[in-house]
C-alpha positions in Angstrom: -28.7 34.9 -9.1 -25.5 36.5 -7.1 -22.0 37.9 -8.6 -24.2 39.4 -11.8 -23.2 43.1 -12.3 -26.1 44.6 -10.2 -26.8 41.7 -8.2 -26.0 40.9 -4.7 -22.6 39.7 -3.7 -22.0 36.1 -3.3 -22.8 35.3 0.6 -18.6 34.4 1.9 -19.4 32.9 5.8 -17.7 35.3 7.8 -17.0 32.8 10.0 -15.0 30.8 7.1 -13.2 33.6 5.5 -10.1 33.8 7.6 -7.4 31.5 5.6 -6.8 29.2 8.9 -10.2 28.8 9.7 -10.6 28.2 6.2 -8.0 25.6 5.6 -8.8 24.2 8.6 -12.7 23.7 7.8 -11.4 22.0 4.2 -9.6 20.0 5.8 -12.0 18.0 8.1 -14.9 17.7 6.1 -12.6 15.2 4.4 -12.5 12.9 7.5 -14.7 12.5 10.2 -12.1 13.9 13.3 -8.6 14.9 13.9 -6.2 15.6 16.3 -4.8 18.7 17.5 -1.3 17.9 16.3 -1.9 17.1 13.3 -4.7 19.7 12.7 -1.6 22.0 13.7 0.9 21.1 11.5 -2.0 20.6 8.7 -2.9 24.8 9.2 0.7 25.1 9.9 0.4 27.4 13.2 0.7 27.1 16.5 -0.7 25.8 19.4 -2.4 28.9 20.6 -3.9 30.2 17.3 -5.0 26.6 16.7 -6.5 26.9 20.4 -8.4 30.1 20.2 -9.7 28.7 15.6 -11.1 26.1 16.8 -13.2 27.5 20.0 -14.4 30.4 17.6 -15.5 27.6 15.2 -16.9 25.1 17.8 -18.7 28.6 19.7 -20.3 28.6 15.2 -21.4 25.5 16.1 -19.4 24.5 12.5 -16.3 22.0 14.3 -17.4 20.2 17.3 -14.6 19.6 20.3 -14.0 15.7 21.8 -10.7 15.9 24.7 -10.1 12.0 25.9 -6.4 10.7 26.2 -4.4 8.1 24.3 -2.7 5.7 26.8 -1.4 8.2 30.0 -1.9 11.8 27.4 -4.8 14.1 27.1 -5.5 14.4 24.2 -8.4 16.6 21.3 -9.9 16.2 18.6 -11.8 18.0 16.8 -15.0 16.9 14.1 -16.7 19.1 11.9 -20.5 19.2 12.5 -23.2 19.2 9.9 -23.6 23.1 10.3 -19.9 22.9 10.0 -20.2 21.3 6.5 -23.1 23.0 5.2 -21.4 26.3 5.9 -18.4 25.0 3.8 -21.0 23.7 1.3 -21.7 27.2 0.8 -19.0 29.3 1.0 -17.3 27.3 -2.0 -20.2 28.3 -4.0 -20.1 31.4 -3.0 -16.4 31.4 -3.6 -16.6 29.5 -7.3 -19.6 32.1 -7.9 -16.5 34.9 -7.9 -14.2 34.0 -9.8 -17.4 32.5 -12.7 -17.9 36.6 -12.7 -14.1 36.9 -12.7 -14.0 34.6 -15.9 -17.1 35.7 -17.8 -15.5 38.8 -17.2 -12.6 38.7 -18.4 -13.4 36.8 -21.2 -16.8 39.5 -22.5 -15.8 40.9 -26.2 -13.1 42.8 -27.3 -15.8 45.9 -28.1 -17.1 45.9 -24.9 -14.6 47.3 -23.2 -13.3 50.3 -22.6 -9.8 50.9 -24.0 -8.2 53.3 -25.6 -8.9 53.1 -29.6 -5.2 53.4 -31.6 -5.2 55.5 -34.4 
């Protein structure tokens, strides 16, 4: 099992490891699609940063981008793809494995820890 001593480390997704990308994917996983300004405000980033983040996730196939108009104003919407949903689920599972391994290590019996003995 991953996360065990001597075993392979959990497989974190390199594309979702950055906090902004992870927050964006998590937000999009809870909705069908979201408008650019909503995502920008949620992630608390600039237009430029969000645009670059969306482009990077679109390049990996994790996000789809739709452009259109609301009235006469141009708008951009983003949605998490099935590939993105699977990647997010795998990344979250890996994070849980890391946290679980840490909890198990912290719960080891006192005799198993290498602490100095008192005289």
